[in-house]
C-alpha positions as CSV (number, residue, x, y, z in Angstrom):
1,M,79.1,103.4,148.4
2,T,81.0,106.7,148.3
3,Q,79.7,110.1,149.5
4,D,79.3,111.3,145.9
5,E,77.1,108.2,145.1
6,Q,75.0,108.8,148.2
7,H,74.5,112.5,147.2
8,L,73.5,111.5,143.7
9,D,71.0,108.9,145.0
10,L,69.5,111.5,147.4
11,L,69.2,114.0,144.7
12,S,67.5,111.4,142.6
13,V,64.8,110.8,145.2
14,F,64.4,114.6,145.7
15,H,63.9,115.1,142.0
16,Y,61.1,112.6,142.0
17,V,59.4,114.4,144.9
18,V,59.9,118.0,143.6
19,G,58.8,116.8,140.1
20,G,55.6,115.4,141.6
21,L,55.0,118.6,143.6
22,T,55.6,120.7,140.5
23,A,53.1,118.7,138.5
24,L,50.5,119.0,141.3
25,F,50.9,122.7,141.7
26,S,50.7,123.2,137.9
27,C,47.2,121.9,138.1
28,V,46.1,125.2,139.8
29,F,46.1,126.8,136.4
30,L,43.2,124.5,135.4
31,L,40.9,126.6,137.7
32,H,41.7,129.7,135.6
33,L,41.1,127.7,132.5
34,A,37.7,126.6,133.7
35,M,36.9,130.2,134.5
36,G,37.8,131.2,130.9
37,V,35.6,128.5,129.5
38,A,32.8,129.7,131.8
39,M,33.3,133.3,130.5
40,L,32.9,132.1,126.9
41,C,29.9,130.0,127.7
42,G,28.0,132.9,129.1
43,A,28.2,132.1,132.8
44,F,29.1,135.7,133.6
45,D,26.5,137.4,131.4
46,G,24.8,140.4,132.7
47,E,25.4,144.2,132.8
48,D,29.0,143.9,133.8
49,A,29.9,140.9,131.6
50,P,33.6,140.6,130.8
51,P,34.6,141.0,127.1
52,E,35.1,137.9,125.0
53,F,38.9,138.4,124.7
54,M,39.2,138.0,128.5
55,G,37.7,134.5,128.3
56,W,40.3,133.6,125.6
57,L,43.1,135.1,127.8
58,F,41.9,132.9,130.7
59,I,42.1,129.9,128.4
60,I,45.3,130.4,126.5
61,I,47.6,131.7,129.3
62,P,46.7,129.1,131.9
63,S,47.0,126.3,129.3
64,I,50.5,127.4,128.3
65,L,51.5,127.7,132.0
66,A,50.1,124.3,132.9
67,L,51.7,122.6,130.0
68,A,55.1,124.3,130.8
69,G,54.8,123.2,134.5
70,W,53.9,119.6,133.5
71,T,56.8,119.5,131.0
72,L,59.3,120.7,133.6
73,A,57.9,118.2,136.1
74,G,58.5,115.5,133.5
75,F,62.0,116.6,133.0
76,M,62.6,116.7,136.8
77,V,61.5,113.1,137.1
78,A,63.6,112.1,134.1
79,V,66.6,113.7,135.6
80,G,65.9,111.8,138.9
81,R,66.2,108.6,136.8
82,K,69.3,109.8,135.0
83,L,71.0,110.7,138.3
84,K,70.3,107.2,139.6
85,K,71.8,105.7,136.5
86,R,74.7,108.2,136.3
87,T,73.9,109.1,132.6
88,S,73.1,112.3,130.7
89,Y,75.3,114.6,132.6
90,T,74.5,117.7,130.4
91,L,70.7,117.1,130.7
92,C,71.0,116.9,134.5
93,L,73.0,120.1,134.5
94,V,70.6,122.0,132.3
95,V,67.5,120.9,134.1
96,A,69.1,121.7,137.5
97,G,69.6,125.3,136.2
98,I,66.1,125.6,134.9
99,E,64.4,124.2,138.0
100,C,65.9,127.1,140.0
101,I,63.0,129.1,138.8
102,V,60.5,126.9,140.8
103,M,60.5,128.6,144.2
104,P,61.3,127.5,146.9
105,F,61.9,123.7,146.5
106,G,63.1,123.8,143.0
107,T,65.6,126.5,143.8
108,V,67.1,124.6,146.7
109,L,67.2,121.3,144.7
110,G,68.6,123.0,141.6
111,V,71.4,124.7,143.5
112,F,72.4,121.5,145.4
113,T,72.3,119.6,142.2
114,L,74.6,122.1,140.5
115,V,77.0,122.0,143.4
116,V,77.2,118.2,143.4
117,L,77.4,117.9,139.6
118,S,80.3,120.5,139.5
119,R,82.6,118.2,141.5
120,E,85.3,116.5,139.4
121,S,84.7,113.2,141.2
122,V,81.0,113.2,140.2
123,K,81.9,114.0,136.6
124,G,84.1,110.9,136.7
125,L,81.1,108.8,137.9
126,F,79.1,110.0,134.8
127,S,82.0,109.5,132.4
128,G,82.7,106.1,133.9
129,S,79.2,104.9,133.2
130,R,79.5,106.0,129.6
131,S,82.6,104.0,129.0
132,V,81.1,100.9,130.7
133,E,77.9,101.1,128.5
134,S,79.9,101.5,125.3
135,K,82.0,98.4,125.8
136,P,80.6,95.3,124.0
137,D,80.0,92.2,126.1
């Protein structure tokens, strides 16, 4: 096993781990969503009750953020699988760039993934798997 293959295998494992952590941390937004539902159901009624639009903001924004986090986590796990199989070079490159916004682990993983994927020898591993898959048996 070459050094490039070892790096791709390590990156694959780290994508699984960071994808799981991203999915877990995206669940934090569910607390805000529950608060928004409580606002609309009247749990905070009284003299200083928040306006109804605040309840809707506490429902819509956390829902969007949680879904975006879970989607990104799904893509991270998928890229981990693609790195292991040496397929979908462009998808791996794009997701590595996007995961740089997930501080701090996603940034480190994204930068290392971009560095490894930018090597010509690694590009050859990806193109080699495409030519093997396209040949009939």
